[in-house]
C-alpha positions in Angstrom: 9.1 62.2 -11.7 5.7 62.7 -13.6 2.7 62.4 -11.5 1.2 59.4 -13.7 4.4 57.3 -12.8 3.9 58.1 -8.9 0.4 57.0 -9.1 1.5 53.7 -10.8 4.1 53.0 -8.1 1.5 53.8 -5.6 -0.8 51.1 -7.0 1.9 48.7 -7.5 2.5 49.0 -3.8 -1.1 48.6 -2.7 -1.2 45.5 -5.0 1.7 43.8 -3.4 0.7 44.8 0.0 -2.6 42.8 -0.6 -0.8 39.9 -2.1 2.2 39.1 0.3 3.0 35.9 -1.5 4.3 38.1 -4.4 6.9 40.1 -2.1 8.7 36.9 -1.1 11.4 35.3 -3.0 11.2 31.8 -4.0 13.3 28.9 -2.5 13.6 25.7 -4.0 11.7 23.1 -2.2 12.4 19.9 -4.1 14.4 18.4 -7.1 14.5 14.9 -8.3 16.3 13.1 -11.0 13.3 11.3 -13.0 13.6 7.3 -13.1 15.3 6.1 -16.0 12.2 4.6 -17.5 10.7 8.0 -17.8 11.7 10.4 -20.7 10.5 13.9 -21.3 8.1 14.1 -24.3 6.2 17.3 -24.4 4.5 20.2 -23.0 1.0 19.5 -21.7 -2.1 21.0 -23.5 -2.8 24.5 -22.4 -6.2 23.6 -20.9 -5.1 20.8 -19.0 -5.8 20.6 -15.4 -4.1 19.2 -12.3 -5.1 18.6 -8.8 -2.3 19.9 -6.3 -2.3 18.3 -2.9 -0.7 20.6 -0.4 0.4 19.1 2.7 0.9 21.4 5.7 3.4 20.8 8.4 2.0 19.0 11.4 3.7 20.4 14.6 2.3 17.6 17.0 2.9 14.6 14.9 5.5 13.3 17.3 2.9 13.4 20.0 0.9 10.9 17.6 4.1 8.6 17.2 4.3 8.7 21.1 0.6 7.5 21.5 0.9 4.7 19.1 4.0 3.3 20.4 2.2 3.0 23.8 -1.1 1.7 22.7 0.6 -0.8 20.4 3.1 -2.2 23.1 1.4 -5.2 24.7 3.8 -4.6 27.8 2.3 -1.0 28.2 -0.6 -0.2 30.6 -2.1 1.8 27.7 -2.1 -1.2 25.2 -5.4 -1.3 23.1 -6.6 2.2 24.4 -7.1 3.4 20.8 -7.6 7.1 19.9 -10.9 8.4 18.6 -11.0 10.2 15.2 -11.1 13.7 16.7 -8.2 12.9 19.0 -6.0 12.0 15.9 -7.2 14.8 13.9 -6.3 17.2 16.5 -2.8 15.8 16.5 -2.2 15.8 12.8 -3.7 19.3 12.4 -1.4 22.3 11.1 -1.0 25.7 13.0 -3.4 28.4 12.9 -0.6 30.3 11.5 0.4 27.9 8.8 -3.3 27.8 7.7 -3.5 31.7 7.4 -0.4 31.8 5.4 -1.4 29.1 3.1 -4.9 30.4 2.5 -3.5 33.7 1.7 -1.1 32.4 -0.8 -4.0 30.3 -2.3 -6.4 33.4 -2.4 -3.8 35.8 -4.1 -3.7 33.4 -7.1 -7.7 34.0 -7.5 -8.5 30.2 -7.0 -12.2 30.0 -5.9 -13.4 28.1 -2.9 -15.4 25.7 -5.2 -12.0 24.3 -6.4 -10.7 23.6 -3.0 -11.2 20.6 -0.8 -9.7 20.4 2.8 -9.3 17.2 4.9 -11.1 17.2 8.1 -7.8 17.9 10.0 -7.0 20.5 7.4 -3.5 18.9 7.1 -4.1 18.8 3.3 -5.5 21.4 1.1 -6.4 20.0 -2.2 -6.7 22.6 -5.1 -8.0 21.7 -8.7 -6.5 24.4 -11.2 -5.1 24.5 -14.8 -1.5 23.3 -15.1 -0.3 26.8 -16.2 -1.4 28.2 -13.0 0.3 25.5 -10.9 3.7 26.4 -13.1 3.2 29.9 -11.8 2.5 29.3 -8.2 5.4 26.8 -8.0 7.8 28.6 -10.3 8.4 25.4 -12.3 7.4 23.9 -15.9 5.3 20.9 -16.2 6.0 18.3 -18.9 4.4 15.3 -20.4 6.6 12.4 -19.6 6.7 8.9 -21.3 7.3 5.6 -19.8 9.3 2.9 -21.8 5.9 1.2 -21.8 4.1 3.9 -23.6 2.3 5.4 -20.5 2.2 9.2 -20.1 1.9 11.5 -17.1 2.3 15.1 -16.3 5.2 15.9 -14.0 8.0 18.4 -13.1 11.3 17.4 -11.8 11.4 20.4 -9.2 9.3 23.2 -7.7 9.9 26.1 -5.5 7.8 28.0 -2.9 7.6 31.5 -1.6 10.6 31.9 1.2 7.6 32.5 4.0 5.8 29.4 3.1 8.8 27.0 3.1 8.7 26.1 6.7 4.8 25.9 6.7 4.2 23.4 3.8 5.8 20.0 4.0 5.2 19.1 0.2 3.0 19.5 -2.9 2.3 16.7 -5.3 1.8 15.7 -8.1 5.0 17.4 -8.8 8.1 15.0 -8.5 6.2 11.8 -8.0 6.9 9.3 -10.8 5.4 6.2 -9.0 3.1 3.7 -10.8 0.7 2.4 -8.2 0.3 -1.4 -9.4 -1.0 -4.6 -8.2 1.3 -7.3 -6.8 0.4 -10.3 -8.9 2.8 -12.5 -10.9 0.9 -15.1 -12.7 -2.6 -16.0 -14.0 -4.0 -19.1 -15.7 -7.1 -21.2 -16.0 -7.5 -23.8 -13.3 -9.4 -26.2 -15.1 -7.0 -26.4 -17.8 -4.2 -27.3 -15.2 -6.6 -29.9 -13.8 -7.2 -31.4 -17.1 -3.3 -32.0 -17.8 -3.1 -33.7 -14.5 -6.0 -35.8 -15.0 -5.0 -36.8 -18.5 -1.4 -37.6 -17.3 -2.7 -39.5 -14.2 -5.6 -41.7 -15.8 -4.9 -41.7 -19.5 -8.3 -40.1 -20.4 -8.3 -37.7 -23.3 -11.8 -36.4 -23.3 -11.6 -32.7 -23.1 -15.3 -32.1 -23.2 -15.5 -33.7 -19.8 -16.0 -31.3 -16.9 -12.7 -31.6 -14.8 -13.1 -28.6 -12.7 -12.1 -30.0 -9.2 -14.8 -30.1 -6.6 -14.4 -29.3 -2.8 -13.6 -32.9 -1.9 -11.5 -33.9 -5.0 -9.1 -30.8 -5.2 -5.3 -31.4 -5.7 -3.2 -31.2 -2.7 -2.0 -27.9 -1.5 1.3 -28.2 -3.4 -0.5 -27.7 -6.4 -3.7 -25.8 -5.8 -4.3 -23.5 -2.6 -7.9 -23.5 -1.3 -9.5 -22.4 1.8 -9.3 -25.6 3.3 -5.4 -25.6 2.5 -5.1 -22.5 4.3 -7.6 -23.4 7.3 -5.4 -26.6 7.8 -2.1 -25.0 7.3 -2.5 -22.1 9.5 -4.7 -23.8 12.1 -7.9 -22.2 11.8 -10.1 -25.0 10.9 -11.5 -25.3 14.5 -12.6 -21.7 14.8 -15.8 -20.2 13.5 -16.4 -16.3 13.9 -19.4 -15.2 15.9 -20.5 -12.8 13.1 -22.4 -10.7 15.7 -19.6 -8.5 16.8 -18.7 -5.2 15.6 -15.7 -7.0 13.6 -15.1 -6.1 10.0 -12.7 -6.5 7.2 -11.8 -4.5 4.1 -10.3 -4.7 0.6 -9.0 -1.8 -1.5 -9.5 -1.9 -5.1 -7.8 0.4 -7.9 -7.1 0.7 -11.5 -10.6 -0.4 -12.7 -10.4 -3.8 -10.9 -14.0 -4.9 -10.0 -14.8 -7.6 -7.4 -17.6 -9.6 -8.7 -20.4 -10.8 -6.4 -21.3 -13.7 -8.4 -17.9 -15.1 -8.6 -17.9 -14.7 -4.8 -20.9 -17.2 -4.7 -19.1 -19.5 -7.0 -16.1 -19.6 -4.8 -18.1 -20.3 -1.9 -20.0 -22.9 -3.5 -16.8 -24.6 -4.4 -15.0 -24.2 -1.6 -17.0 -23.4 1.5 -20.2 -25.7 1.2 -23.5 -24.8 2.6 -22.9 -21.0 3.1 -23.0 -19.6 -0.7 -26.6 -18.6 -1.3 -26.5 -15.3 0.5 -22.8 -14.6 0.6 -22.0 -11.0 -0.4 -20.0 -7.9 0.3 -20.5 -4.3 0.6 -19.1 -1.9 -1.9 -18.1 1.5 -1.4 -17.2 3.8 -4.2 -14.4 6.3 -3.7 -13.4 9.2 -6.2 -16.1 8.2 -8.8 -15.2 4.6 -8.6 -17.6 2.2 -10.2 -19.2 -1.1 -9.6 -19.2 -3.1 -12.8 -20.6 -6.6 -12.3 -20.3 -7.7 -15.8 -18.5 -11.2 -15.9 -16.2 -9.6 -18.5 -15.0 -7.0 -16.2 -14.4 -9.2 -13.1 -10.9 -8.3 -11.9 -8.4 -10.9 -11.0 -6.7 -9.1 -8.4 -10.1 -7.9 -6.9 -11.6 -11.1 -7.0 -8.5 -13.0 -5.3 -8.3 -10.3 -2.4 -12.2 -10.5 -1.9 -12.7 -14.3 -2.1 -9.9 -15.4 0.3 -10.2 -12.5 2.7 -14.0 -13.1 3.1 -13.6 -16.8 2.7 -11.2 -17.1 5.7 -13.2 -14.6 7.9 -16.8 -15.5 7.2 -19.3 -14.5 8.4 -17.4 -11.3 9.3 -18.8 -8.3 7.3 -16.6 -7.3 4.3 -16.3 -4.1 2.1 -14.7 -3.7 -1.1 -13.4 -0.2 -1.9 -13.8 0.7 -5.6 -11.3 3.8 -6.0 -11.6 5.7 -9.3 -8.8 7.4 -10.8 -5.8 7.1 -13.0 -7.6 7.6 -16.6 -5.3 7.1 -19.4 -3.7 10.2 -20.4 -3.3 11.0 -24.3 -1.1 14.1 -24.9 -2.4 15.4 -28.0 -5.9 15.5 -26.7 -7.8 18.0 -24.5 -8.9 15.4 -21.8 -7.7 16.0 -18.2 -4.3 14.8 -17.4 -4.0 11.4 -15.1 -2.5 13.4 -12.2 -5.1 11.8 -9.8 -3.4 9.7 -7.1 -6.1 6.9 -6.4 -4.3 5.7 -3.3 -4.4 9.4 -1.6 -8.0 9.5 -2.5 -8.9 6.3 -0.7 -6.8 7.6 2.4 -8.8 11.0 2.3 -11.8 8.9 2.3 -11.2 6.1 4.9 -9.6 8.8 7.4 -12.8 10.6 7.3 -15.0 7.7 8.4 -16.2 7.2 11.9 -15.9 3.3 11.7 -13.4 2.0 9.3 -12.9 -1.7 9.0 -10.8 -3.0 11.6 -8.4 -5.0 9.4 -7.8 -3.6 5.7 -5.8 -5.4 3.0 -3.9 -3.7 0.0 -2.1 -5.5 -2.7 -0.6 -2.5 -4.3 2.6 -0.7 -4.3 5.8 0.5 -6.2 9.4 1.1 -5.8 10.3 3.3 -2.9 12.6 5.3 -4.9 9.9 6.2 -7.4 7.9 8.0 -4.4 9.7 11.1 -3.0 10.6 10.9 0.4 8.6 13.5 2.0 5.5 12.0 0.2 6.3 8.7 1.3 6.6 9.9 4.9 3.3 11.8 5.0 1.6 8.8 3.6 3.3 6.5 6.1 1.9 8.9 8.9 -1.7 8.5 7.6 -1.4 4.9 7.9 0.0 5.5 11.4 -3.4 7.5 12.1 -5.3 4.4 11.2 -3.3 2.2 13.5 -3.9 4.5 16.2 -7.4 4.3 15.7 -7.5 0.6 16.0 -7.2 -0.4 12.3 -4.7 -3.2 11.3 -3.3 -2.5 7.7 -1.7 -5.5 5.6 0.2 -4.9 2.5 1.9 -7.3 -0.1 5.7 -7.3 0.1 6.1 -7.1 -3.8 6.7 -9.7 -6.7 10.2 -8.8 -7.7 12.4 -10.2 -5.0 14.9 -7.8 -3.9 14.4 -5.4 -6.9 13.5 -6.6 -10.4 13.3 -10.4 -9.8 16.3 -10.9 -12.0 19.3 -13.1 -10.7 21.2 -12.8 -14.0 23.3 -9.8 -13.9 23.3 -9.3 -17.8 19.4 -8.4 -17.4 19.3 -6.6 -14.2 17.6 -3.2 -14.0 18.2 -2.0 -10.4 19.7 1.5 -10.6 19.7 3.9 -7.8 17.5 6.9 -9.1 19.9 9.8 -8.5 21.5 9.7 -11.9 24.7 8.0 -11.2 23.5 4.5 -12.5 24.6 2.7 -9.3 23.4 -0.9 -8.9 20.9 -1.0 -5.9 18.3 -3.3 -4.3 15.0 -1.7 -4.8 12.7 -1.6 -1.7 8.8 -1.4 -2.0 6.6 1.2 -0.6 4.1 1.2 1.2 5.5 -2.3 2.5 8.6 -0.1 3.8 6.3 1.8 6.1 7.1 0.9 9.7 3.1 1.3 10.4 1.8 -1.4 8.0 2.0 -5.2 8.5 4.1 -6.4 5.3 3.3 -9.8 4.1 5.8 -11.9 1.8 4.8 -15.2 0.1 5.7 -18.9 0.7 4.8 -21.9 -1.3 4.3 -25.6 -0.9 4.1 -28.2 2.0 6.5 -28.1 4.0 6.5 -24.3 3.4 9.5 -22.6 1.8 9.8 -18.7 0.8 8.9 -18.4 -2.7 11.5 -16.8 -5.1 9.3 -13.7 -6.0 8.7 -12.6 -2.4 9.7 -9.0 -1.9 11.8 -7.9 1.0 14.6 -5.8 2.0 15.4 -2.6 3.7 14.2 0.9 3.4 16.0 4.0 2.3 13.6 6.3 3.8 12.4 4.9 7.3 14.4 4.3 10.5 14.1 0.9 12.2 11.5 0.8 15.0 11.9 0.0 18.3 10.0 -3.2 18.1 12.4 -4.8 15.1 15.8 -4.2 16.8 16.5 -7.5 18.2 14.9 -9.6 15.3 16.5 -7.7 12.3 20.0 -7.3 14.0 20.0 -10.9 14.5 19.6 -11.6 11.0 22.2 -9.0 10.1 25.0 -10.5 12.4 24.3 -13.8 10.5 24.4 -12.2 7.1 27.8 -10.7 7.6 29.2 -7.2 7.1 30.3 -7.8 3.5 27.3 -9.8 2.0 25.8 -7.3 -0.5 27.9 -4.3 0.7 26.4 -1.0 -1.1 23.7 -2.9 -2.6 21.0 -2.3 0.4 20.7 0.2 3.2 22.3 -1.6 6.1 23.1 1.7 8.1 21.5 4.5 6.1 22.0 8.1 6.3 22.9 9.9 9.7 23.6 6.6 11.3 19.9 5.6 10.8 19.2 1.7 11.1 16.8 1.2 8.3 13.3 -0.4 8.5 13.2 -4.0 7.4 10.4 -5.9 5.7 8.2 -8.0 5.3 7.1 -8.6 8.7 5.3 -11.9 8.3 4.5 -14.2 5.3 1.6 -16.4 4.0 0.9 -18.9 0.9 1.4 -17.1 -2.3 1.2 -19.5 -5.3 -1.7 -21.1 -7.0 -4.7 -19.9 -5.4 -7.9 -21.0 -6.8 -10.0 -18.2 -7.7 -13.1 -17.5 -9.7 -13.1 -14.9 -12.5 -15.8 -14.3 -14.7 -17.4 -17.4 -13.9 -14.4 -19.8 -14.3 -11.6 -21.0 -12.0 -8.3 -19.7 -12.3 -5.0 -20.1 -10.5 -3.4 -17.0 -9.3 0.0 -16.3 -7.8 1.8 -13.4 -6.0 2.0 -11.6 -2.6 -1.2 -10.2 -3.9 -2.6 -13.5 -2.5 -0.5 -13.4 0.7 -1.8 -10.0 2.2 -5.6 -10.9 2.0 -4.7 -14.2 3.8 -2.9 -12.8 6.5 -5.7 -10.2 6.7 -8.2 -12.9 6.8 -6.5 -14.4 9.9 -6.0 -11.1 11.6 -9.9 -10.8 11.2 -10.3 -13.9 13.0 -7.8 -12.8 15.9 -10.0 -9.5 16.3 -13.1 -11.6 16.4 -11.9 -13.6 19.3 -10.7 -10.4 21.1 -14.1 -8.7 20.5 -16.0 -11.8 21.8 -13.7 -11.7 24.9 -14.6 -8.0 25.7 -11.1 -6.6 24.4 -10.5 -4.1 21.9 -9.4 -4.7 18.4 -5.6 -5.2 17.6 -5.0 -2.1 15.7 -1.4 -1.6 14.8 -0.1 -5.1 14.9 3.6 -5.2 14.5 4.9 -4.5 18.1 2.8 -7.4 19.4 4.1 -9.7 16.6 7.6 -8.9 17.2 7.5 -8.9 21.0 5.1 -11.6 22.0 4.3 -13.5 18.9 7.5 -14.8 17.4 6.9 -18.2 18.7 3.3 -18.4 17.2 4.7 -18.2 13.6 6.0 -21.2 11.3 9.5 -20.3 10.8 10.6 -20.5 7.3 14.3 -21.5 6.7 14.4 -22.4 2.8 14.3 -20.1 0.0 15.6 -17.0 -1.3 14.3 -14.0 -3.4 16.7 -13.0 -6.3 16.9 -9.8 -8.1 19.3 -7.0 -9.2 21.7 -9.6 -10.6 22.0 -11.4 -7.2 20.4 -14.6 -5.4 18.8 -12.0 -3.1 18.3 -12.7 0.7 18.0 -16.3 2.1 15.4 -17.4 4.5 16.9 -18.6 7.7 16.1 -19.2 11.2 14.2 -16.4 12.9 13.2 -13.3 11.2 14.4 -12.7 7.6 13.8 -10.1 4.5 12.0 -12.7 2.6 9.5 -14.4 5.0 9.6 -11.9 7.9 8.9 -13.8 11.1 7.1 -16.7 9.2 3.6 -17.9 8.7 0.9 -17.7 11.2 -0.3 -20.4 13.6 -3.8 -19.1 14.5 -4.4 -21.1 17.7 -1.0 -20.0 19.0 -1.7 -16.6 17.9 -5.3 -16.5 19.4 -3.8 -17.6 22.8 -1.3 -14.9 22.7 -3.5 -11.9 21.7 -6.3 -13.0 24.4 -3.4 -12.6 26.9 -3.0 -8.9 26.1 -5.2 -6.5 27.9 
């Protein structure tokens, strides 16, 4: 052998020794069948970039699970003894060995520190890089995918990792995630137009130039228009005024260029909460290059709905609106960055890094569970658990498509299991299907009944927690073994009984909201979640004033002690996937949960807890 060849082999050996990741063979980490609505379109532009989120294995996550079970159980001696930020971070941190191996792998690909972000616990490493380098690291090929409605994203259907890293990395995204994080709102129309129609019918007046915007004292009854007065009377909060001097707080999350308008909030208060509107406002926190556009033309229906009712119910509790940037439109033939940002993950990065997050936070966004890879859904759910362990209550809308697509006619149903087999299946919604959040379904009218669009069902990913066993088993016994057999996850894989949602419900139809200076009526479980969150904020106020800790993760208390403090909803069903869906019935059901809250009864119960 020639001397030159020997030197070449020697230098290759040195290179491999310095880059151990190149010595290892790759192993497939994940492979998915993309949802039917997404079609492969093209290859991404050569210089497009992607932000990879690398989730490292958390060897002590089961310890955190034990902690939250104890501190959220009202019968346990540790109830309410929430963990500190640093205590939680210690429990979710990866091992030093995992960190060393993953950092070496990143370094071996020449990625500079300026392109890397690490969460405080170092359980996530976020790397900004070109798609071509991501393909090399993950032994995959990214494509541009187009949704049936025209939206484009950059994703792959599978990826691999070096063999020696597989047991140290939980997941990497965005790779196989085709979720579209969207708001849970079904309808929007002008309130004054509807008021005029009723006025004309009832009185014979036809002067459409007359100001017919209802005032606080002349609003239609709650069967037609839901106002603060309706909610306060219906849910028994009218006699309670928060102190406003405690450390209580409430937060609302906003995404997808939805802006909450300060002037609209003042108009809302002037219309519905006489005497307190002059100085009313909320804090705005910008996350991930979020913006705060206060133009009346950019006032968001979702953002205004959430802020006006959550803050209206909990006033004068300080409120914060989180305007989270992300999700820019991606045009496949341009040189703009791809829309691989995941705004909800960015918000979680931010809120978990804060020493004092709001004690109650409402979110009205989500997507079908099957569009979110199971490993990513589990990691995200664990992050909710972190907040719950620190004393934060999270409420989420249960969805606006009944058990799947909101379509009762089998001819039009589009509920297919995302495994390429085209099997019909109910479609649970995430994050409402996470056991560490409080999922809120929708009702309508007086007396209340479950509204048809209220999302509800059974998770395909998450096991039924201990606090749900009795309530959910009672419903399934009434449902029977054969009803909807094969359409929902009754027993799940490996004999796991699935988590069921929603947990509770609240009004969700015809909420009177000011948007761009005018009143509109808005419907959806988008209205239900901030309504229930506002009531939780009142419960926290009562506990704090009594010298007790905030509620934190709420569900065990609700199922174990609070069931009698809810108005049971026994009428209604949530059609979808070619069926009539689940029926509301006595006790818990997968459309209205435990029912709608009676604040005074709940207050009495939460003040009994240590």
